[in-house]
Each structure stands twice: as structure tokens, then as C-alpha cells.
N, C-alpha and C positions, 0 to 999 in steps of 0.2 A: 103540293105547295115546295116542300126542299124533299130530294133524292137524293141519296148518297151511294155511290155503286162501286162495291170494291173500291173505296178512296185510300191509297195511302199518299203519308209524305215521308219522305227521306230528305236527310240532310247531310251531305257528307263535309270533312273536314280531314284531307289527308287520305291516309287508308281507313278512317274513322267512318261509319255510319249512322248516324242513327235514324231509327224508322218513329218518326215524333206519331204518325197515325198508319194504322195495322191494317188493310183492309176492311175499311167501314162500310158496313151496310147497315143506312139512317134514313128514314121516311120519318115526316114534320107534314101533318094536314092543316090546312089552313085554318087560322082559330083555333088551333092546339096552343094551351103553354106548358112549355117542357124545360127543366132544368137539368145540365148535366152538371157533375161532381165529378170529383177525383182529386186525387192527391198532388201536389208537386209533383212536376213530369210525365202525369198520368196522359196528356195531351191536350186537354181542357185549352190551353191558350192557341193551340196551330189550327184544331177544331172550329175556334171561335173565327181567323183569320179566314178559315177557310168560306165559313156558312156567309161573312161576310164581304167577303169577294176583293181580300187585302193581299190573299196568296192562294196560291193551286196547288193541285194536290200533282205530286208526283207521277199516280198512276190513279187508274179510275178514272169514275165521271160524274158531277158535280151538275145536277139540274136545277133549275128555280123558275117553279113558276112554268115548267118542261122544257126550259131552253136551258138548251148546254154553254154551261159557263165557260167551260173550258173553248167556246166558239168565236166568243167575244173578243172585241176589240179593246183597248185601252180607255179609250175612248167612253162606249158602250159602259163598260164594269165603272169608271167613274161616276154615269150617270144612275146606275143603280145605286151603286151608295151612296150617293145624295137623297135620290127619292124614292127607291123602294124599302131601303133599307134605314132604320132609325136607330141609332147607336147613342147607348148606354153605357161609362166606363166606371169605373170605382173611383179614378181623383178628378171626377166629375169633365174636365177638361175643358172649364171655361175660360176664357180670355178676359183676364186679372183685371184690365185696369177700361173696360165698358159693362155696361151695364149688363142686367137679366137681359131685359126686351132686347137689347141690341147681340145679344149672343141667342138667343133663339132666332134673331134674325137670320145669320152669317146661314144655315142648308137656302134660305129663298133669294139671299143675293147671288151665292152658284149658280142658283138654278135661274136666276133670271126674272124671279117674281117679282109686281108690279105692285101687287097691294100686300107686301112684306109688314107693315105695321100689323095696319090690320090683323092678319095668321098669327102675328106673334105674341099678340095680347092676348088673342082668343086663345091660345095655345097655353099663355101661362095662366089664365084665367081658369083652365079646365086642369090645371096644377092647383088651383088654390091660393096662386099667388099676385095675384092679377094689379092688387094696389102693391105691390114691392116692385114693379116692373122695372121702373129708377135706381134700382140700387146697386150696388155693385158687387160683386163676389164678397170680396173681405166683411159688409154687412149683411150676413146673410149667414145662417146658424150652416150645418154641413148637412142636415135633412134637407134646406129650401134648397140651396146649389144642386142638391141630388135633383130637386124638382125642376128646375130651370132645365137644366140635362134632358131629363124625362122630357119637359116642353118642346127643348131642341129640338127631340128625336121625331115627336111626333107633328112637329111642325109642317110638315111635305106631306104629310096624310102615308105614312109609310105604310106595306103590308105587311112589314116584319119586325118586329123589336129587339134586336141582341142586345142582348144586358149584361156586360162582363163584372162582375163580382159587385155587382150595384151597391150592395147594403157593405161592403168590408170595410168602409173608414168611418160606418154611421154608429152612435150609438143603439140601446133595442129600440125605446122610442123610436127614433128617427126611423130605423127598422124597418119598424111594425108599421108605420106610416107609408111608406115606399113598396112596400110589398101588398098592403092596403092598393095601392094604387095603380101596382099592376095588375093584380084580381080584378078593379074594377075594369081596365083596359082592354083584359082579355074578356070579361063577359057582355063589352061592348063588340066585340069583332076582334082586334087583335091579335096577333098569331104573334108569341112572347118563347125567347128561348135565352134562358137564365143560364151562365155560366155560372157555378156556385162552391164553393168547397165545405158554407156550413147546412148542414142533413135539417135545423130545423127550418131554415129559407127554403131550401130543395123543396119539402117537403106541404109548403104549399101552391105551388107549384099541379098539376093536374097529373103527372108526367115526371119521369124521376131515371134519367139515363146518365151510367155510373162508367166511367172511362179510367182501364188499367192498362198500364204500358201500351198504352195507344189501340186498345181495343176495347169496345163496348163488353162490358162483364155483367148488367144488368140492364135491363128496360122493361119498367112498369108505372102503371097507373100507382100513384102517390098511395092509394090507401092499398097498393102490395101487390094487384093482379099482373098477373105478365101482360104487356101490352105485344098484340099481333098473335 
């Protein structure tokens, strides 16, 4: 599903060159649950942006579902971001003055979907929030807000869920709830790529990839066996 072939991302500021990703080779099959770990500055965020089609590599090739992402137009990339990738962020990114259901409907509005209310309600019920669909974000706990964000990611039935530090703002109880939900979604067939700095969270995935200085330094099954 995901293939990175010698992908590098270089940022330049005057004479200074920062190699955020350095010749990354990475394959993720459909249905995998992969955690990507690394300290601050390791390249996690840059890799997330590339995987989510929000940034382009400086060199190398990124194929998503067999398609070279670098060959696509901005409109095609926007459609991929809207329909094929579900995004979940640390800060939830909910619209403050809009109900949970309306937040979940947003990707469907952008896609021009007509039955968005039914699909949004079904997505909220999938994350156990059907009865709170008309609540505003400030009426929900942090864990509930993140579940709304996951429902929004699921509502277009994407092939991949890309989660960036999804438990970073949550207490231990809410973290357990969210990770249980990700594990359930993976068992149902969703491909999940989770960015985290928390080892306890990463070990709940099936595979852990560790970045350091823009390079992959470890790629193992969560139990410790080497992958590939």
C-alpha cells in the first residue's frame, strides 16, 4: 500500500541545509498497524507530512496504492487527502462552535456527499458517541473529542488512518480507550500508521519503526522480531 523508495526531504535556509529525511526506504502493506517513533527532530513529522500527501519529497519516490504520488496534480492530491487518508491529530482539530456530528460531516461536505448526516451519525456510533452527537467540543472530555476526530477520519471510509501523536493530550484512561479503538479498527481491516514518542503506545501496534536524524534505525515487530 505504501512504498517509499530512497525518499529524502531537504529544507534550505540560505547556506544551511537540513536533511529532515535521509534516503528512507519503507513499505507498509494494507491492513498493517505501524507505529513510527523517534525523538524531537528525528523526522517523524516530516515523514507524516509526506505519507499524508501534505508535502513532497525532495528526492526519491512515494507510491500510494501503486501510484507515484509525485505524478499527481494538486486537485488529485487534495482528493486523496479527503477520501483515501483519514487524519487524526494530537490537538483534535475540531471546529469549536460546531457540534460533534457537524465536525464529522466536514470531509463529506468537501467531497460533495449527499447522505452525510446518516454517515456521520454512523461514524459517531462506531466510536461510542452516538448519544453525544449534538454536543459541542467544549462539552466533551479530551478522550471524547479524540473519538470525534477518529469518527471524522473514518467517515469517508479511507484506506489508511494517519494518526499524529493521537494520545499526546490525553490521560492514561483516555489513552487506553483510544488505543483500544485503533486496535479494533485495525482488526476490522483498516491500515493504521501512528506517530508517537511514547513507547508504551507504540508497543500496542503490530510493528514499530524508529527514526533518528531522518533515517530508519530500527524496524521490528512489536514483539521484537526484525521486519523484512
